[in-house]
Structures are given as structure tokens and as C-alpha cells.
C-alpha atoms as one frame of an Amber mdcrd trajectory, in Angstrom:
protein
  49.162 -41.010  29.920  46.798 -39.300  27.425  43.059 -39.835  27.751  41.505
 -42.268  25.295  39.490 -40.602  22.547  36.069 -42.061  21.860  33.886 -41.506
  18.823  30.168 -41.806  18.255  30.461 -43.994  15.155  26.713 -44.058  14.487
  26.648 -40.258  14.454  29.706 -40.103  12.177  28.040 -42.465   9.679  24.835
 -40.434   9.823  26.687 -37.166   9.177  28.742 -38.792   6.411  25.571 -39.909
   4.606  23.994 -36.452   4.973  27.087 -34.755   3.541  27.294 -37.269   0.695
  23.605 -36.726  -0.131  24.042 -32.940  -0.096  27.106 -33.247  -2.323  25.104
 -35.346  -4.815  22.300 -32.780  -4.736  24.711 -29.919  -5.427  26.419 -31.879
  -8.213  23.076 -32.634  -9.868  22.060 -28.970  -9.750  25.424 -27.876 -11.131
  25.266 -30.497 -13.874  21.846 -29.229 -14.934  23.120 -25.634 -15.023  26.227
 -26.713 -16.903  24.120 -28.499 -19.530  21.995 -25.385 -20.025  25.101 -23.221
 -20.418  26.716 -25.720 -22.797  23.576 -25.682 -24.957  23.743 -21.882 -25.166
  27.466 -21.992 -25.971  26.903 -24.557 -28.746  24.258 -22.324 -30.367  26.642
 -19.360 -30.374  29.516 -21.532 -31.659  27.372 -22.666 -34.582  26.629 -19.065
 -35.563  30.318 -18.129 -35.329  31.361 -21.178 -37.387  28.730 -20.336 -39.998
  30.058 -16.760 -40.148  33.593 -18.078 -40.813  32.341 -20.442 -43.498  30.102
 -17.906 -45.239  32.841 -15.262 -45.257  35.779 -17.549 -46.038  37.723 -16.514
 -42.949  39.502 -18.459 -40.227  39.360 -15.807 -37.495  37.525 -12.612 -36.623
  38.604  -9.901 -34.196  35.855  -8.009 -32.393  35.893  -5.280 -29.772  35.298
  -7.914 -27.058  37.626 -10.618 -28.286  38.691 -12.813 -31.166  37.208 -16.064
 -32.380  38.691 -18.509 -34.808  37.846 -21.859 -36.211  40.085 -24.884 -36.289
  39.745 -28.547 -37.129  39.661 -30.984 -34.225  40.172 -34.603 -35.274  39.409
 -37.712 -33.213  40.586 -41.172 -34.167  39.282 -44.582 -33.132  39.050 -48.098
 -34.526  36.369 -50.737 -34.716  38.946 -53.457 -35.521  41.632 -53.642 -32.828
  43.117 -56.823 -34.249  43.753 -55.197 -37.637  44.968 -52.001 -35.941  47.407
 -54.014 -33.811  48.793 -55.783 -36.879  49.160 -52.457 -38.690  51.003 -50.902
 -35.746  53.400 -53.867 -35.523  53.914 -54.061 -39.295  54.785 -50.363 -39.587
  56.595 -50.221 -36.221  54.559 -47.264 -34.956  53.759 -48.077 -31.299  53.593
 -44.337 -30.607  50.122 -44.381 -32.191  48.939 -45.788 -28.875  48.767 -44.083
 -25.494  51.002 -45.342 -22.719  48.812 -46.465 -19.872  47.971 -49.659 -18.057
  44.421 -51.005 -17.873  43.899 -51.043 -14.108  41.364 -53.884 -13.886  43.225
 -56.153 -16.289  46.558 -55.606 -14.525  44.997 -56.363 -11.137  43.490 -59.569
 -12.516  46.783 -60.552 -14.208  48.743 -60.085 -10.977  46.163 -62.062  -8.984
  46.331 -64.921 -11.501  50.140 -64.744 -11.864  51.591 -63.741  -8.480  55.025
 -65.043  -9.506  55.221 -62.684 -12.509  55.994 -59.018 -11.944  56.282 -56.827
 -15.049  59.515 -54.804 -15.014  59.059 -51.147 -14.167  55.568 -51.666 -12.726
  54.653 -49.212  -9.992  51.824 -49.991  -7.620  50.118 -47.787  -5.067  47.441
 -49.130  -2.729  45.560 -47.453   0.072  42.682 -48.313   2.341  39.404 -46.573
   1.618  36.139 -46.411   3.522  32.770 -47.190   1.963  29.651 -46.050   3.793
  26.299 -47.637   3.052  22.919 -46.295   4.005  20.791 -48.444   6.335  18.089
 -50.199   4.309
């Protein structure tokens, strides 16, 4: 019969908190560095975009690489009711992304346990939350 394994749970929680704190510290430092680098990149991008505009070109090849400009469009709405009517009226549901709102679906299922939407997949797992002693 194998020997029973015992754990020092207090020590495990202590180590967990230390690792989590170190991870947060590293992430904060990396985020600060990333912001600095992104600021530098944005400044260079503005100069390159200005060069394209001033010279009426879409791309430029240099010894070290090529840069080009393109249009990136983002769409949103401030009137979901009107957007929904438009989508139904013109039968264009593909204007929306296919995804389920996690919180709303959880609430719906809790309030309607007898109703199960067809094709719904669900995946649940236990997680551990560790809190620091106050």
C-alpha cells in the first residue's frame, strides 16, 4: 500500500502568493516597456505615413525593408435597436460576429433550467482562487 502524501498547505499558499506577486511585478514592468516602445513606433509610423501622403505613394522600398500604407476601418453602432432592425430588414446576419455572451448565457440557463438551446456546448472546470491574508 503506497504511503500517504501530505502537503504543507500554508506553505503552498504562501509560495503561490509570492509567485503571483512576482508575476504581477514582471507584467507591470513589461507593460511600461511596451508602452514606451509603442510610443516610439507610433512616432515613426506618423513620419512614414506623412512621407506617403506628401509623395503620393502607397509603398516605399528601402535597403532595410518596405513600408506601405493601407486603410484600416472599424465599425460600431450607438443604436443597437436600429442596427438590429436594419440587419433583419436586409437579411444580413453575417454583419454580426458569431459568439455567445458568456455571462448572459449563464444567467439565462440558471433562470431557465428546462430550456437548452440546440447546439450549445458547455465546458466547466474547477479553479482555485487564492486570497492574501488581511
